[in-house]
C-alpha positions in Angstrom: -1.1 -0.5 2.8 1.4 2.4 3.3 4.2 -0.1 4.0 3.3 -2.3 1.0 3.4 0.7 -1.3 6.6 2.0 0.4 4.8 5.3 1.2 4.4 7.3 4.4 0.8 7.3 5.7 0.6 11.1 5.1 1.4 10.5 1.4 -1.6 8.2 1.0 -3.9 10.9 2.4 -2.3 13.6 0.2 -2.7 11.4 -2.9 -6.5 10.9 -2.5 -6.5 7.2 -1.6 -9.8 5.3 -1.3 -10.9 1.7 -0.7 -13.8 0.3 -2.9 -15.5 -3.0 -3.2 -17.5 -4.4 -6.1 -20.9 -3.9 -4.5 -20.0 -0.3 -3.4 -20.5 -1.3 0.3 -17.8 0.4 2.5 -16.5 -2.7 4.4 -13.0 -1.4 4.8 -11.3 2.0 5.4 -7.8 3.3 5.3 -6.6 4.7 8.6 -4.9 8.0 7.6 -2.6 8.2 10.7 -1.0 4.8 10.2 -1.8 3.7 6.6 -3.5 0.5 7.9 -6.4 -1.2 6.3 -9.2 -1.6 8.9 -12.8 -2.7 8.9 -15.1 0.3 8.6 -17.7 -1.3 10.9 -18.4 -4.7 12.5 -18.9 -7.4 9.9 -21.5 -10.2 10.3 -20.0 -13.3 8.6 -23.3 -15.2 8.7 -25.1 -12.4 6.9 -22.4 -11.7 4.3 -21.5 -15.3 3.5 -24.6 -17.3 4.4 -24.1 -21.0 3.6 -20.6 -20.5 2.3 -17.7 -22.3 3.9 -15.0 -19.9 2.8 -15.9 -16.2 3.2 -13.9 -13.7 1.0 -14.5 -10.0 0.8 -12.6 -8.4 -2.0 -11.7 -4.7 -2.2 -9.4 -2.4 -4.2 -7.2 0.3 -2.9 -7.1 3.2 -5.4 -4.2 5.7 -5.1 -4.4 8.7 -7.3 -1.3 10.1 -8.9 1.8 8.5 -10.4 3.7 5.9 -8.4 
């Protein structure tokens, strides 16, 4: 995320960056030291996308402040 936004990882932390999903479940987190988007915990595809061939989890990265 840091690389995509052309920011240093520390800048993401200082700006108050958060990762949210539509159902407010915390599937992903932003690693402050590297700026990488990572899974917040182990994901169970069978539970999340039961009976669906293509499993997609959408999230938004919100960065406070002007870009």
